[in-house]
C-alpha positions in Angstrom: -26.3 -7.4 18.5 -30.0 -7.0 17.8 -32.2 -5.4 20.4 -35.9 -4.5 20.5 -37.3 -1.3 21.9 -40.7 0.3 22.3 -40.8 3.2 19.9 -41.1 6.9 20.8 -43.2 9.4 18.8 -40.0 10.5 17.1 -39.3 6.9 16.1 -42.9 6.7 14.7 -42.0 9.7 12.5 -38.9 7.8 11.2 -41.0 4.6 10.6 -43.4 6.7 8.5 -40.4 8.0 6.4 -39.5 4.4 5.8 -43.1 3.7 4.8 -42.9 6.6 2.3 -39.8 5.1 0.8 -41.7 1.9 0.3 -44.3 3.8 -1.7 -47.0 3.6 1.1 -47.6 7.4 0.9 -48.4 8.2 4.5 -50.0 11.4 5.6 -48.0 14.5 6.5 -49.4 14.6 10.0 -49.9 10.9 10.8 -47.3 10.3 13.5 -49.0 12.1 16.4 -52.4 10.4 15.8 -50.8 7.0 15.3 -48.8 7.3 18.4 -51.7 8.5 20.5 -53.6 5.3 19.7 -51.3 3.2 21.9 -47.9 4.6 22.9 -46.8 1.1 23.9 -47.7 -0.4 20.6 -44.8 0.6 18.3 -41.6 -1.3 18.2 -38.2 -0.9 16.6 -35.3 -3.4 16.1 -31.8 -2.0 16.4 -28.4 -3.3 15.3 -26.2 -1.5 17.7 -27.5 2.1 17.6 -29.0 1.7 14.1 -32.7 1.2 13.7 -33.3 -1.5 11.1 -36.9 -2.8 11.4 -40.2 -1.7 12.8 -43.8 -2.9 13.5 -46.9 -1.7 15.2 -49.3 -3.8 17.3 -51.9 -1.3 18.5 -54.4 -2.3 21.2 -57.6 -0.5 20.3 -59.8 -2.3 22.9 -59.6 -5.0 25.4 -60.5 -7.5 22.7 -59.0 -6.2 19.5 -55.6 -5.1 18.2 -54.3 -4.1 14.8 -50.9 -4.9 13.3 -49.2 -2.7 10.7 -46.1 -0.8 9.7 -44.1 -4.0 9.4 -40.9 -2.9 7.7 -37.3 -4.1 7.5 -34.7 -1.8 6.0 -33.6 -3.2 2.6 -30.0 -3.8 3.9 -31.3 -6.0 6.7 -33.9 -8.1 5.0 -33.5 -11.9 4.8 -31.7 -12.1 8.2 -34.7 -13.0 10.4 -34.6 -9.6 12.2 -38.1 -8.6 11.0 -39.7 -11.9 12.0 -38.0 -11.9 15.4 -39.3 -8.4 16.0 -42.8 -9.6 14.9 -42.6 -12.4 17.5 -41.6 -9.9 20.2 -44.2 -7.2 19.3 -47.2 -9.5 18.8 -47.0 -10.4 22.5 -48.3 -6.9 23.2 -51.7 -7.9 21.9 -52.1 -10.7 24.6 -55.2 -12.7 23.9 -56.9 -10.1 21.7 -58.0 -10.7 18.1 -55.5 -9.2 15.8 -56.3 -7.7 12.4 -54.0 -6.7 9.6 -54.1 -5.7 5.9 -51.7 -8.1 4.1 -50.1 -7.4 0.8 -50.2 -10.3 -1.6 -46.6 -11.4 -1.3 -46.9 -11.6 2.5 -50.3 -13.3 2.9 -48.8 -16.8 3.0 -46.4 -15.8 5.8 -49.3 -14.3 7.8 -51.4 -17.4 7.3 -48.5 -19.5 8.7 -48.7 -17.3 11.8 -52.4 -18.1 12.3 -54.0 -15.3 10.3 -57.0 -16.0 8.1 -58.4 -13.9 5.2 -61.8 -12.3 5.8 -62.4 -9.9 2.9 -60.1 -7.4 1.4 -59.5 -3.7 0.6 -58.9 -2.0 -2.7 -57.3 1.4 -3.1 -59.1 3.6 -5.6 -57.2 6.7 -6.8 -57.5 9.5 -9.3 -58.7 13.0 -9.7 -62.1 14.1 -8.5 -64.0 17.2 -9.6 -63.4 19.6 -6.7 -66.6 21.2 -5.5 -66.9 23.1 -2.2 -70.2 22.3 -0.4 -71.2 24.9 2.1 -73.7 22.6 3.7 -70.8 20.6 5.1 -68.9 21.8 8.2 -65.7 21.0 9.9 -65.9 18.6 12.9 -65.8 20.2 16.3 -64.6 18.6 19.6 -68.2 18.0 20.6 -68.7 15.9 17.5 -65.9 13.5 18.2 -67.7 10.9 20.4 -70.5 10.6 17.9 -68.1 10.2 15.0 -66.2 7.5 16.9 -69.5 5.6 17.5 -70.5 5.9 13.8 -67.1 4.6 12.6 -67.2 1.8 15.1 -70.7 0.7 13.8 -69.4 0.7 10.3 -66.0 -1.0 10.9 -67.0 -3.3 13.8 -64.3 -1.9 16.2 -64.2 1.1 18.4 -60.9 3.0 18.1 -61.4 5.7 20.7 -57.8 6.8 21.4 -56.8 6.7 17.8 -59.8 8.6 16.4 -60.0 11.1 19.1 -56.8 12.6 17.7 -57.6 11.7 14.1 -60.9 13.7 14.1 -59.1 16.8 15.6 -58.4 19.1 12.7 -54.8 20.1 11.8 -53.2 22.0 9.0 -53.0 18.7 7.0 -56.0 16.7 8.2 -59.6 17.7 8.4 -62.9 16.0 9.1 -66.1 17.2 7.4 -69.6 16.5 8.7 -72.9 16.2 6.9 -76.3 15.5 8.4 -76.0 11.8 7.5 -72.3 11.1 7.2 -68.7 12.4 7.5 -65.2 11.9 6.2 -61.7 12.7 7.1 -59.2 13.8 4.5 -55.5 14.2 5.0 -52.7 15.5 2.8 -50.1 12.9 2.0 -46.7 12.8 0.5 -48.6 12.8 -2.8 -52.2 13.9 -3.1 -54.7 13.1 -0.3 -56.3 10.1 1.3 -59.9 10.0 2.4 -60.7 7.8 5.4 -62.7 7.1 7.3 -65.8 7.9 5.2 -69.1 6.9 6.6 -72.4 7.8 4.9 -76.0 6.6 4.8 -76.5 7.6 1.1 -74.5 7.7 -2.1 -75.4 11.4 -2.5 -73.8 12.3 0.8 -70.7 10.2 0.0 -70.3 12.0 -3.3 -70.7 15.4 -1.6 -68.0 14.6 0.9 -65.6 13.3 -1.7 -66.0 16.3 -4.0 -65.7 18.7 -1.0 -62.5 17.0 0.2 -61.1 17.3 -3.3 -61.7 21.1 -3.2 -60.4 21.8 0.3 -57.4 19.5 0.4 -56.4 18.2 -3.0 -58.2 16.9 -6.1 -55.9 13.8 -6.4 -57.4 11.4 -3.9 -57.0 7.8 -2.7 -59.8 5.9 -0.9 -59.3 2.4 0.7 -62.6 0.6 0.2 -63.4 -2.7 1.9 -64.8 -5.5 -0.2 -68.1 -5.3 1.7 -68.6 -1.6 0.9 -70.2 -2.3 -2.5 -72.0 1.0 -2.7 -68.8 2.9 -2.2 -67.0 0.7 -4.8 -69.6 1.6 -7.3 -69.2 5.3 -6.5 -65.5 5.1 -7.0 -65.9 3.5 -10.4 -68.5 6.2 -11.4 -66.1 8.9 -10.4 -63.5 7.4 -12.7 -61.1 6.4 -9.8 -58.9 3.6 -10.8 -58.6 0.4 -8.7 -55.1 -0.5 -7.9 -53.3 -1.5 -4.7 -55.1 -4.4 -2.9 -54.7 -6.0 0.4 -56.4 -8.9 2.2 -57.9 -8.2 5.6 -56.7 -11.0 7.8 -57.5 -11.8 11.4 -56.0 -14.1 14.1 -59.0 -14.7 16.2 -62.7 -13.8 15.7 -63.3 -11.1 13.0 -65.4 -8.1 14.1 -68.8 -7.6 12.5 -68.6 -4.7 10.1 -71.8 -3.0 8.9 -70.7 -0.3 6.5 -71.9 -0.5 2.9 -70.8 3.1 2.4 -67.5 3.0 4.4 -63.8 3.6 3.7 -61.2 2.5 6.2 -59.2 5.1 8.2 -55.8 3.7 7.4 -54.2 0.4 6.3 -51.6 0.8 9.1 -54.0 1.0 12.1 -57.3 -0.2 10.7 
């Protein structure tokens, strides 16, 4: 018998292990920040006592939610369990606009559920020249409200609960601040991911990327929205290779993003 449950933080850690097995390369310290974004927004399907599928529908604001971590265990695919869990979980969003980052082989299914493409994201990856920049500093608690506002202006959505934890430094995740920009970098199962990155100039973006490569790891991944043309150019100039692509899709009115030098925080929670 299949049952659906709201996930615990321990369950979220298990879901991220599943994501790692799928090659999604989550961060080593993602679970707490993800869960803090909306403790009621993660769901697991069980067959008896066995967890077999998962999904997140995180309510960031009264108007916007984000769907991700949609995974069925290989042994339980093709049985309708994942889609039934989807139907159960998506009710959590209510009347909110819902965003997601859809991989190519699932985009038709998302379109059938009312989602429409509005741009896309490309993951750039490779080795950057590590260079410590002593003009940059680690974010402090007093910086967090401003960083949340800057990310919201760039992405079009405020994610206060999520980013309040995300911008708090840990052993595996750090946020660095410049006079005209900032970035978070986190160590992952392989290498490191930079996101979000917000900057007002290419020079600042480069300084942040090189510094992140020095402090965390020189092998980096950056998820760049299609509208962030300046950051796309920087990634090419750095020799980072474009690879994994998703379509940003929405059910409802898309938010208005303004970031030309902007990398997304995560493909799982937006």
